[in-house]
N, CA, C and O atoms as a printed pandas DataFrame, in Angstrom:
     atom_number atom_name residue_name chain_id  residue_number  x_coord  y_coord  z_coord
0              1         N          LYS        A               1    8.353   40.052  -35.136
1              2        CA          LYS        A               1    6.993   39.851  -34.675
2              3         C          LYS        A               1    6.961   39.389  -33.218
3              4         O          LYS        A               1    5.978   39.651  -32.524
4              5         N          THR        A               2    7.982   38.723  -32.742
5              6        CA          THR        A               2    7.980   38.217  -31.377
6              7         C          THR        A               2    8.083   39.324  -30.344
7              8         O          THR        A               2    7.820   39.081  -29.166
8              9         N          SER        A               3    8.460   40.538  -30.748
9             10        CA          SER        A               3    8.563   41.629  -29.790
10            11         C          SER        A               3    7.211   42.304  -29.538
11            12         O          SER        A               3    7.115   43.192  -28.691
12            13         N          VAL        A               4    6.176   41.896  -30.259
13            14        CA          VAL        A               4    4.842   42.450  -30.080
14            15         C          VAL        A               4    4.328   42.120  -28.684
15            16         O          VAL        A               4    4.397   40.973  -28.244
16            17         N          SER        A               5    3.813   43.132  -27.992
17            18        CA          SER        A               5    3.231   42.887  -26.675
18            19         C          SER        A               5    1.870   42.230  -26.858
19            20         O          SER        A               5    0.997   42.777  -27.531
20            21         N          VAL        A               6    1.690   41.066  -26.264
21            22        CA          VAL        A               6    0.441   40.337  -26.464
22            23         C          VAL        A               6   -0.575   40.627  -25.384
23            24         O          VAL        A               6   -1.774   40.470  -25.616
24            25         N          CYS        A               7   -0.145   41.037  -24.234
25            26        CA          CYS        A               7   -1.044   41.411  -23.157
26            27         C          CYS        A               7   -0.216   42.187  -22.138
27            28         O          CYS        A               7    1.014   42.145  -22.166
28            29         N          GLY        A               8   -0.879   42.876  -21.263
29            30        CA          GLY        A               8   -0.177   43.676  -20.272
30            31         C          GLY        A               8    0.495   42.816  -19.223
31            32         O          GLY        A               8    1.380   42.019  -19.531
32            33         N          GLY        A               9    0.072   42.981  -17.990
33            34        CA          GLY        A               9    0.643   42.225  -16.893
34            35         C          GLY        A               9    0.185   40.779  -16.881
35            36         O          GLY        A               9   -0.637   40.362  -17.697
36            37         N          ASP        A              10    0.730   40.025  -15.943
37            38        CA          ASP        A              10    0.402   38.602  -15.837
38            39         C          ASP        A              10   -1.086   38.355  -15.691
39            40         O          ASP        A              10   -1.625   37.448  -16.325
40            41         N          ASP        A              11   -1.768   39.154  -14.857
41            42        CA          ASP        A              11   -3.207   38.949  -14.650
42            43         C          ASP        A              11   -3.995   39.120  -15.948
43            44         O          ASP        A              11   -4.931   38.366  -16.214
44            45         N          GLU        A              12   -3.617   40.108  -16.748
45            46        CA          GLU        A              12   -4.298   40.334  -18.023
46            47         C          GLU        A              12   -4.060   39.161  -18.966
47            48         O          GLU        A              12   -4.973   38.744  -19.679
48            49         N          CYS        A              13   -2.832   38.622  -18.975
49            50        CA          CYS        A              13   -2.536   37.451  -19.816
50            51         C          CYS        A              13   -3.337   36.240  -19.365
51            52         O          CYS        A              13   -3.892   35.523  -20.197
52            53         N          VAL        A              14   -3.405   36.005  -18.069
53            54        CA          VAL        A              14   -4.152   34.859  -17.546
54            55         C          VAL        A              14   -5.619   34.981  -17.938
55            56         O          VAL        A              14   -6.239   33.992  -18.329
56            57         N          GLU        A              15   -6.177   36.180  -17.837
57            58        CA          GLU        A              15   -7.577   36.395  -18.229
58            59         C          GLU        A              15   -7.761   36.114  -19.719
59            60         O          GLU        A              15   -8.747   35.497  -20.120
60            61         N          GLU        A              16   -6.818   36.565  -20.533
61            62        CA          GLU        A              16   -6.902   36.325  -21.977
62            63         C          GLU        A              16   -6.809   34.826  -22.279
63            64         O          GLU        A              16   -7.531   34.319  -23.138
64            65         N          ILE        A              17   -5.931   34.130  -21.581
65            66        CA          ILE        A              17   -5.790   32.684  -21.768
66            67         C          ILE        A              17   -7.090   31.974  -21.424
67            68         O          ILE        A              17   -7.534   31.097  -22.165
68            69         N          HIS        A              18   -7.697   32.345  -20.315
69            70        CA          HIS        A              18   -8.919   31.678  -19.867
70            71         C          HIS        A              18  -10.138   32.027  -20.722
71            72         O          HIS        A              18  -11.173   31.368  -20.621
72            73         N          SER        A              19  -10.024   33.049  -21.553
73            74        CA          SER        A              19  -11.147   33.414  -22.418
74            75         C          SER        A              19  -11.108   32.647  -23.745
75            76         O          SER        A              19  -11.956   32.865  -24.611
76            77         N          HIS        A              20  -10.135   31.759  -23.906
77            78        CA          HIS        A              20   -9.989   30.984  -25.134
78            79         C          HIS        A              20  -10.056   29.486  -24.850
79            80         O          HIS        A              20   -9.807   29.038  -23.731
80            81         N          GLN        A              21  -10.392   28.734  -25.874
81            82        CA          GLN        A              21  -10.294   27.277  -25.829
82            83         C          GLN        A              21   -9.127   26.895  -26.728
83            84         O          GLN        A              21   -8.988   27.430  -27.828
84            85         N          PHE        A              22   -8.299   25.984  -26.272
85            86        CA          PHE        A              22   -7.110   25.601  -27.025
86            87         C          PHE        A              22   -7.205   24.154  -27.489
87            88         O          PHE        A              22   -7.643   23.274  -26.749
88            89         N          VAL        A              23   -6.790   23.930  -28.712
89            90        CA          VAL        A              23   -6.663   22.594  -29.278
90            91         C          VAL        A              23   -5.213   22.477  -29.736
91            92         O          VAL        A              23   -4.741   23.280  -30.542
92            93         N          PHE        A              24   -4.519   21.483  -29.223
93            94        CA          PHE        A              24   -3.132   21.272  -29.605
94            95         C          PHE        A              24   -3.071   20.062  -30.530
95            96         O          PHE        A              24   -3.497   18.968  -30.160
96            97         N          VAL        A              25   -2.546   20.262  -31.717
97            98        CA          VAL        A              25   -2.389   19.183  -32.684
98            99         C          VAL        A              25   -0.980   18.637  -32.490
99           100         O          VAL        A              25    0.008   19.292  -32.822
100          101         N          ILE        A              26   -0.908   17.434  -31.950
101          102        CA          ILE        A              26    0.369   16.835  -31.596
102          103         C          ILE        A              26    0.420   15.428  -32.174
103          104         O          ILE        A              26   -0.561   14.687  -32.118
104          105         N          GLY        A              27    1.555   15.072  -32.721
105          106        CA          GLY        A              27    1.706   13.721  -33.246
106          107         C          GLY        A              27    3.077   13.512  -33.837
107          108         O          GLY        A              27    3.870   14.446  -33.953
108          109         N          ALA        A              28    3.345   12.296  -34.203
109          110        CA          ALA        A              28    4.619   11.953  -34.818
110          111         C          ALA        A              28    4.714   12.600  -36.204
111          112         O          ALA        A              28    3.701   12.879  -36.845
112          113         N          HIS        A              29    5.932   12.829  -36.641
113          114        CA          HIS        A              29    6.146   13.361  -37.976
114          115         C          HIS        A              29    5.529   12.423  -39.013
115          116         O          HIS        A              29    5.549   11.202  -38.855
116          117         N          HIS        A              30    4.991   13.006  -40.061
117          118        CA          HIS        A              30    4.385   12.269  -41.177
118          119         C          HIS        A              30    3.146   11.477  -40.742
119          120         O          HIS        A              30    2.826   10.441  -41.324
120          121         N          SER        A              31    2.451   11.982  -39.707
121          122        CA          SER        A              31    1.246   11.289  -39.249
122          123         C          SER        A              31   -0.033   12.052  -39.600
123          124         O          SER        A              31   -1.127   11.612  -39.248
124          125         N          GLY        A              32    0.093   13.191  -40.292
125          126        CA          GLY        A              32   -1.081   13.951  -40.703
126          127         C          GLY        A              32   -1.358   15.185  -39.857
127          128         O          GLY        A              32   -2.385   15.839  -40.040
128          129         N          THR        A              33   -0.464   15.514  -38.938
129          130        CA          THR        A              33   -0.712   16.663  -38.059
130          131         C          THR        A              33   -0.722   17.980  -38.828
131          132         O          THR        A              33   -1.516   18.866  -38.512
132          133         N          THR        A              34    0.133   18.126  -39.818
133          134        CA          THR        A              34    0.166   19.363  -40.596
134          135         C          THR        A              34   -1.136   19.544  -41.364
135          136         O          THR        A              34   -1.685   20.645  -41.403
136          137         N          LEU        A              35   -1.627   18.487  -41.967
137          138        CA          LEU        A              35   -2.895   18.553  -42.699
138          139         C          LEU        A              35   -4.043   18.896  -41.751
139          140         O          LEU        A              35   -4.878   19.741  -42.073
140          141         N          LEU        A              36   -4.091   18.252  -40.593
141          142        CA          LEU        A              36   -5.149   18.547  -39.620
142          143         C          LEU        A              36   -5.070   19.995  -39.160
143          144         O          LEU        A              36   -6.097   20.662  -39.037
144          145         N          ASP        A              37   -3.868   20.486  -38.908
145          146        CA          ASP        A              37   -3.674   21.875  -38.503
146          147         C          ASP        A              37   -4.188   22.828  -39.590
147          148         O          ASP        A              37   -4.849   23.820  -39.283
148          149         N          LEU        A              38   -3.891   22.532  -40.839
149          150        CA          LEU        A              38   -4.368   23.373  -41.940
150          151         C          LEU        A              38   -5.881   23.375  -42.042
151          152         O          LEU        A              38   -6.482   24.422  -42.283
152          153         N          VAL        A              39   -6.504   22.226  -41.865
153          154        CA          VAL        A              39   -7.969   22.132  -41.936
154          155         C          VAL        A              39   -8.594   22.929  -40.786
155          156         O          VAL        A              39   -9.515   23.716  -41.006
156          157         N          LEU        A              40   -8.099   22.728  -39.570
157          158        CA          LEU        A              40   -8.648   23.447  -38.419
158          159         C          LEU        A              40   -8.460   24.957  -38.549
159          160         O          LEU        A              40   -9.332   25.727  -38.147
160          161         N          SER        A              41   -7.341   25.376  -39.100
161          162        CA          SER        A              41   -7.065   26.811  -39.204
162          163         C          SER        A              41   -8.005   27.529  -40.160
163          164         O          SER        A              41   -8.110   28.755  -40.121
164          165         N          LYS        A              42   -8.685   26.786  -41.012
165          166        CA          LYS        A              42   -9.637   27.383  -41.959
166          167         C          LYS        A              42  -10.999   27.645  -41.326
167          168         O          LYS        A              42  -11.849   28.286  -41.944
168          169         N          SER        A              43  -11.218   27.167  -40.119
169          170        CA          SER        A              43  -12.488   27.392  -39.431
170          171         C          SER        A              43  -12.623   28.865  -39.053
171          172         O          SER        A              43  -11.640   29.534  -38.732
172          173         N          ALA        A              44  -13.852   29.350  -39.097
173          174        CA          ALA        A              44  -14.110   30.735  -38.689
174          175         C          ALA        A              44  -13.872   30.937  -37.195
175          176         O          ALA        A              44  -13.714   32.067  -36.735
176          177         N          ASN        A              45  -13.847   29.831  -36.433
177          178        CA          ASN        A              45  -13.697   29.932  -34.982
178          179         C          ASN        A              45  -12.322   29.508  -34.485
179          180         O          ASN        A              45  -12.099   29.426  -33.277
180          181         N          ALA        A              46  -11.403   29.241  -35.397
181          182        CA          ALA        A              46  -10.096   28.736  -34.971
182          183         C          ALA        A              46   -8.980   29.530  -35.627
183          184         O          ALA        A              46   -9.163   30.161  -36.669
184          185         N          SER        A              47   -7.851   29.482  -35.005
185          186        CA          SER        A              47   -6.668   30.139  -35.527
186          187         C          SER        A              47   -5.490   29.205  -35.315
187          188         O          SER        A              47   -5.524   28.350  -34.430
188          189         N          ALA        A              48   -4.460   29.361  -36.112
189          190        CA          ALA        A              48   -3.268   28.520  -35.999
190          191         C          ALA        A              48   -2.037   29.413  -36.049
191          192         O          ALA        A              48   -2.112   30.569  -36.466
192          193         N          LEU        A              49   -0.925   28.877  -35.629
193          194        CA          LEU        A              49    0.335   29.602  -35.734
194          195         C          LEU        A              49    0.660   29.787  -37.213
195          196         O          LEU        A              49    0.727   28.812  -37.961
196          197         N          ILE        A              50    0.863   31.047  -37.641
197          198        CA          ILE        A              50    1.175   31.318  -39.045
198          199         C          ILE        A              50    2.299   32.343  -39.132
199          200         O          ILE        A              50    2.479   33.175  -38.243
200          201         N          ASP        A              51    3.040   32.261  -40.211
201          202        CA          ASP        A              51    4.119   33.218  -40.492
202          203         C          ASP        A              51    5.111   33.350  -39.337
203          204         O          ASP        A              51    5.541   34.452  -38.997
204          205         N          THR        A              52    5.464   32.220  -38.742
205          206        CA          THR        A              52    6.382   32.237  -37.595
206          207         C          THR        A              52    7.846   32.229  -38.013
207          208         O          THR        A              52    8.723   32.566  -37.217
208          209         N          HIS        A              53    8.109   31.849  -39.245
209          210        CA          HIS        A              53    9.477   31.718  -39.764
210          211         C          HIS        A              53   10.250   30.621  -39.050
211          212         O          HIS        A              53   11.477   30.681  -38.964
212          213         N          VAL        A              54    9.542   29.617  -38.536
213          214        CA          VAL        A              54   10.171   28.420  -37.977
214          215         C          VAL        A              54    9.613   27.220  -38.745
215          216         O          VAL        A              54    8.548   27.323  -39.354
216          217         N          PRO        A              55   10.319   26.081  -38.725
217          218        CA          PRO        A              55    9.859   24.923  -39.499
218          219         C          PRO        A              55    8.403   24.546  -39.214
219          220         O          PRO        A              55    7.998   24.365  -38.066
220          221         N          GLN        A              56    7.637   24.436  -40.294
221          222        CA          GLN        A              56    6.233   24.014  -40.253
222          223         C          GLN        A              56    5.372   24.849  -39.305
223          224         O          GLN        A              56    4.296   24.404  -38.906
224          225         N          ASP        A              57    5.819   26.032  -38.943
225          226        CA          ASP        A              57    5.093   26.880  -37.978
226          227         C          ASP        A              57    4.803   26.137  -36.679
227          228         O          ASP        A              57    3.761   26.350  -36.059
228          229         N          GLU        A              58    5.720   25.269  -36.267
229          230        CA          GLU        A              58    5.530   24.477  -35.049
230          231         C          GLU        A              58    5.882   25.288  -33.809
231          232         O          GLU        A              58    6.944   25.905  -33.727
232          233         N          GLY        A              59    4.969   25.270  -32.854
233          234        CA          GLY        A              59    5.154   26.001  -31.610
234          235         C          GLY        A              59    6.368   25.571  -30.810
235          236         O          GLY        A              59    6.909   26.364  -30.039
236          237         N          GLN        A              60    6.810   24.329  -30.978
237          238        CA          GLN        A              60    7.971   23.850  -30.232
238          239         C          GLN        A              60    9.201   24.702  -30.518
239          240         O          GLN        A              60   10.093   24.806  -29.675
240          241         N          HIS        A              61    9.256   25.316  -31.704
241          242        CA          HIS        A              61   10.420   26.107  -32.091
242          243         C          HIS        A              61   10.326   27.564  -31.631
243          244         O          HIS        A              61   11.289   28.318  -31.772
244          245         N          LEU        A              62    9.197   27.957  -31.092
245          246        CA          LEU        A              62    8.998   29.342  -30.672
246          247         C          LEU        A              62    9.173   29.540  -29.174
247          248         O          LEU        A              62    9.507   30.641  -28.736
248          249         N          GLN        A              63    8.958   28.510  -28.391
249          250        CA          GLN        A              63    8.963   28.629  -26.936
250          251         C          GLN        A              63   10.298   28.151  -26.360
251          252         O          GLN        A              63   11.066   27.460  -27.030
252          253         N          LYS        A              64   10.558   28.526  -25.119
253          254        CA          LYS        A              64   11.818   28.177  -24.460
254          255         C          LYS        A              64   11.610   27.319  -23.209
255          256         O          LYS        A              64   12.558   27.115  -22.450
256          257         N          VAL        A              65   10.399   26.813  -22.976
257          258        CA          VAL        A              65   10.105   26.028  -21.773
258          259         C          VAL        A              65   10.485   24.567  -21.981
259          260         O          VAL        A              65   11.190   23.980  -21.160
260          261         N          TYR        A              66   10.017   23.986  -23.076
261          262        CA          TYR        A              66   10.259   22.579  -23.372
262          263         C          TYR        A              66   11.354   22.450  -24.423
263          264         O          TYR        A              66   11.471   23.292  -25.313
264          265         N          LYS        A              67   12.148   21.404  -24.320
265          266        CA          LYS        A              67   13.178   21.154  -25.327
266          267         C          LYS        A              67   12.509   20.715  -26.627
267          268         O          LYS        A              67   11.566   19.924  -26.602
268          269         N          PRO        A              68   12.992   21.223  -27.765
269          270        CA          PRO        A              68   12.419   20.785  -29.042
270          271         C          PRO        A              68   12.843   19.354  -29.351
271          272         O          PRO        A              68   13.819   18.851  -28.794
272          273         N          ALA        A              69   12.111   18.718  -30.228
273          274        CA          ALA        A              69   12.371   17.321  -30.594
274          275         C          ALA        A              69   13.800   17.117  -31.076
275          276         O          ALA        A              69   14.387   16.060  -30.845
276          277         N          SER        A              70   14.360   18.112  -31.738
277          278        CA          SER        A              70   15.728   17.974  -32.269
278          279         C          SER        A              70   16.758   17.737  -31.172
279          280         O          SER        A              70   17.800   17.133  -31.428
280          281         N          LEU        A              71   16.489   18.199  -29.962
281          282        CA          LEU        A              71   17.409   18.003  -28.841
282          283         C          LEU        A              71   17.106   16.735  -28.052
283          284         O          LEU        A              71   17.828   16.393  -27.115
284          285         N          LEU        A              72   16.045   16.046  -28.430
285          286        CA          LEU        A              72   15.641   14.837  -27.710
286          287         C          LEU        A              72   15.699   13.594  -28.595
287          288         O          LEU        A              72   14.961   12.635  -28.368
288          289         N          GLY        A              73   16.555   13.607  -29.581
289          290        CA          GLY        A              73   16.710   12.430  -30.427
290          291         C          GLY        A              73   16.144   12.574  -31.820
291          292         O          GLY        A              73   16.176   11.623  -32.601
292          293         N          GLY        A              74   15.628   13.741  -32.148
293          294        CA          GLY        A              74   15.104   13.969  -33.487
294          295         C          GLY        A              74   13.748   13.322  -33.709
295          296         O          GLY        A              74   13.087   12.886  -32.766
296          297         N          ILE        A              75   13.344   13.267  -34.978
297          298        CA          ILE        A              75   11.989   12.806  -35.307
298          299         C          ILE        A              75   11.745   11.344  -34.968
299          300         O          ILE        A              75   10.596   10.928  -34.819
300          301         N          VAL        A              76   12.798   10.568  -34.845
301          302        CA          VAL        A              76   12.626    9.161  -34.506
302          303         C          VAL        A              76   12.770    8.932  -33.005
303          304         O          VAL        A              76   12.042    8.116  -32.439
304          305         N          GLY        A              77   13.691    9.633  -32.352
305          306        CA          GLY        A              77   14.006    9.345  -30.958
306          307         C          GLY        A              77   13.220   10.090  -29.900
307          308         O          GLY        A              77   13.094    9.605  -28.775
308          309         N          TYR        A              78   12.678   11.276  -30.234
309          310        CA          TYR        A              78   12.052   12.069  -29.179
310          311         C          TYR        A              78   10.885   11.380  -28.468
311          312         O          TYR        A              78   10.717   11.592  -27.267
312          313         N          PRO        A              79   10.072   10.569  -29.146
313          314        CA          PRO        A              79    8.967    9.938  -28.407
314          315         C          PRO        A              79    9.440    8.980  -27.306
315          316         O          PRO        A              79    8.695    8.673  -26.376
316          317         N          TYR        A              80   10.665    8.523  -27.425
317          318        CA          TYR        A              80   11.194    7.557  -26.463
318          319         C          TYR        A              80   12.065    8.206  -25.393
319          320         O          TYR        A              80   12.499    7.543  -24.451
320          321         N          HIS        A              81   12.316    9.503  -25.540
321          322        CA          HIS        A              81   13.154   10.213  -24.582
322          323         C          HIS        A              81   12.309   10.610  -23.374
323          324         O          HIS        A              81   11.178   11.070  -23.528
324          325         N          GLU        A              82   12.853   10.435  -22.185
325          326        CA          GLU        A              82   12.113   10.735  -20.951
326          327         C          GLU        A              82   11.597   12.176  -20.926
327          328         O          GLU        A              82   10.475   12.420  -20.482
328          329         N          GLU        A              83   12.400   13.127  -21.394
329          330        CA          GLU        A              83   11.983   14.534  -21.391
330          331         C          GLU        A              83   10.959   14.838  -22.488
331          332         O          GLU        A              83   10.366   15.917  -22.496
332          333         N          GLY        A              84   10.750   13.908  -23.402
333          334        CA          GLY        A              84    9.764   14.098  -24.451
334          335         C          GLY        A              84    8.360   13.742  -24.019
335          336         O          GLY        A              84    7.398   13.996  -24.744
336          337         N          HIS        A              85    8.235   13.152  -22.836
337          338        CA          HIS        A              85    6.920   12.752  -22.313
338          339         C          HIS        A              85    6.605   13.621  -21.096
339          340         O          HIS        A              85    7.177   13.429  -20.023
340          341         N          VAL        A              86    5.703   14.564  -21.270
341          342        CA          VAL        A              86    5.356   15.512  -20.214
342          343         C          VAL        A              86    3.868   15.377  -19.924
343          344         O          VAL        A              86    3.052   15.363  -20.845
344          345         N          THR        A              87    3.519   15.280  -18.665
345          346        CA          THR        A              87    2.117   15.192  -18.263
346          347         C          THR        A              87    1.763   16.381  -17.378
347          348         O          THR        A              87    2.598   17.249  -17.123
348          349         N          GLU        A              88    0.527   16.410  -16.915
349          350        CA          GLU        A              88    0.065   17.495  -16.046
350          351         C          GLU        A              88    0.835   17.550  -14.730
351          352         O          GLU        A              88    0.838   18.582  -14.058
352          353         N          GLU        A              89    1.483   16.460  -14.358
353          354        CA          GLU        A              89    2.223   16.414  -13.099
354          355         C          GLU        A              89    3.666   16.897  -13.237
355          356         O          GLU        A              89    4.397   16.906  -12.246
356          357         N          SER        A              90    4.090   17.289  -14.410
357          358        CA          SER        A              90    5.455   17.738  -14.653
358          359         C          SER        A              90    5.777   18.987  -13.832
359          360         O          SER        A              90    4.920   19.845  -13.621
360          361         N          SER        A              91    7.009   19.070  -13.382
361          362        CA          SER        A              91    7.453   20.266  -12.650
362          363         C          SER        A              91    7.503   21.487  -13.565
363          364         O          SER        A              91    7.625   22.614  -13.084
364          365         N          LEU        A              92    7.412   21.276  -14.870
365          366        CA          LEU        A              92    7.390   22.389  -15.820
366          367         C          LEU        A              92    6.023   23.066  -15.905
367          368         O          LEU        A              92    5.894   24.140  -16.493
368          369         N          MET        A              93    5.007   22.439  -15.319
369          370        CA          MET        A              93    3.650   22.972  -15.384
370          371         C          MET        A              93    3.448   24.048  -14.322
371          372         O          MET        A              93    2.845   23.807  -13.276
372          373         N          THR        A              94    3.965   25.236  -14.614
373          374        CA          THR        A              94    3.831   26.361  -13.692
374          375         C          THR        A              94    3.148   27.522  -14.412
375          376         O          THR        A              94    3.108   27.566  -15.641
376          377         N          GLN        A              95    2.619   28.444  -13.642
377          378        CA          GLN        A              95    1.985   29.613  -14.255
378          379         C          GLN        A              95    3.029   30.442  -15.004
379          380         O          GLN        A              95    2.731   31.001  -16.060
380          381         N          GLU        A              96    4.219   30.526  -14.480
381          382        CA          GLU        A              96    5.286   31.272  -15.159
382          383         C          GLU        A              96    5.554   30.690  -16.548
383          384         O          GLU        A              96    5.705   31.436  -17.516
384          385         N          ASN        A              97    5.614   29.354  -16.647
385          386        CA          ASN        A              97    5.851   28.718  -17.937
386          387         C          ASN        A              97    4.646   28.847  -18.860
387          388         O          ASN        A              97    4.808   29.023  -20.068
388          389         N          LEU        A              98    3.439   28.762  -18.305
389          390        CA          LEU        A              98    2.225   28.975  -19.090
390          391         C          LEU        A              98    2.262   30.347  -19.749
391          392         O          LEU        A              98    1.993   30.483  -20.943
392          393         N          LEU        A              99    2.596   31.357  -18.962
393          394        CA          LEU        A              99    2.654   32.719  -19.495
394          395         C          LEU        A              99    3.767   32.862  -20.518
395          396         O          LEU        A              99    3.598   33.558  -21.520
396          397         N          SER        A             100    4.895   32.218  -20.284
397          398        CA          SER        A             100    6.015   32.275  -21.227
398          399         C          SER        A             100    5.622   31.691  -22.582
399          400         O          SER        A             100    5.887   32.291  -23.624
400          401         N          ILE        A             101    4.997   30.535  -22.562
401          402        CA          ILE        A             101    4.581   29.900  -23.817
402          403         C          ILE        A             101    3.511   30.732  -24.514
403          404         O          ILE        A             101    3.573   30.943  -25.725
404          405         N          TYR        A             102    2.539   31.200  -23.755
405          406        CA          TYR        A             102    1.481   32.013  -24.356
406          407         C          TYR        A             102    2.068   33.252  -25.029
407          408         O          TYR        A             102    1.701   33.588  -26.155
408          409         N          ARG        A             103    2.968   33.919  -24.340
409          410        CA          ARG        A             103    3.564   35.132  -24.911
410          411         C          ARG        A             103    4.419   34.837  -26.141
411          412         O          ARG        A             103    4.554   35.693  -27.015
412          413         N          SER        A             104    4.993   33.648  -26.219
413          414        CA          SER        A             104    5.802   33.321  -27.401
414          415         C          SER        A             104    4.942   32.892  -28.583
415          416         O          SER        A             104    5.363   33.049  -29.729
416          417         N          TRP        A             105    3.765   32.360  -28.340
417          418        CA          TRP        A             105    2.889   31.896  -29.425
418          419         C          TRP        A             105    1.865   32.935  -29.863
419          420         O          TRP        A             105    1.568   33.033  -31.054
420          421         N          ALA        A             106    1.331   33.695  -28.954
421          422        CA          ALA        A             106    0.198   34.578  -29.240
422          423         C          ALA        A             106    0.414   35.576  -30.379
423          424         O          ALA        A             106   -0.545   35.885  -31.085
424          425         N          PRO        A             107    1.617   36.090  -30.588
425          426        CA          PRO        A             107    1.767   37.031  -31.706
426          427         C          PRO        A             107    1.511   36.416  -33.076
427          428         O          PRO        A             107    1.372   37.140  -34.062
428          429         N          PHE        A             108    1.449   35.094  -33.147
429          430        CA          PHE        A             108    1.365   34.412  -34.430
430          431         C          PHE        A             108   -0.003   33.814  -34.721
431          432         O          PHE        A             108   -0.139   33.047  -35.674
432          433         N          TRP        A             109   -1.011   34.136  -33.938
433          434        CA          TRP        A             109   -2.359   33.686  -34.276
434          435         C          TRP        A             109   -3.352   34.808  -34.033
435          436         O          TRP        A             109   -3.038   35.805  -33.383
436          437         N          ASP        A             110   -4.549   34.631  -34.561
437          438        CA          ASP        A             110   -5.609   35.626  -34.442
438          439         C          ASP        A             110   -6.283   35.436  -33.085
439          440         O          ASP        A             110   -7.105   34.535  -32.919
440          441         N          ARG        A             111   -5.938   36.278  -32.120
441          442        CA          ARG        A             111   -6.463   36.124  -30.759
442          443         C          ARG        A             111   -7.896   36.625  -30.623
443          444         O          ARG        A             111   -8.482   36.515  -29.547
444          445         N          SER        A             112   -8.473   37.174  -31.690
445          446        CA          SER        A             112   -9.875   37.583  -31.624
446          447         C          SER        A             112  -10.808   36.376  -31.736
447          448         O          SER        A             112  -11.993   36.464  -31.416
448          449         N          LYS        A             113  -10.257   35.246  -32.195
449          450        CA          LYS        A             113  -11.052   34.010  -32.293
450          451         C          LYS        A             113  -10.975   33.279  -30.963
451          452         O          LYS        A             113   -9.985   33.387  -30.239
452          453         N          GLN        A             114  -12.026   32.535  -30.650
453          454        CA          GLN        A             114  -12.081   31.821  -29.368
454          455         C          GLN        A             114  -11.532   30.434  -29.478
455          456         O          GLN        A             114  -11.505   29.700  -28.490
């Protein structure tokens, strides 16, 4: 499924990204994020990552920009690892990385929803 073309060139992807609103469900393990994700995914206006064949359909396992929690100390240590805390000022916040993440996630949700 990851080989599916999600959009043409970079400009087309950027336009598709800007035509959507994104909600990221993020939290510590066993804090209710999976339940919240399931509830939101049932909305007629929302979509979630599904059938990804990665643990809990978590986007961290699909993309190659950010290190997954398993490489940053696991479920207990990653919140305390310097690389586990990323803000808008991070050097990783580039258009190239935005497009990379979008292309890795988009095949697994209904992009017809806003």
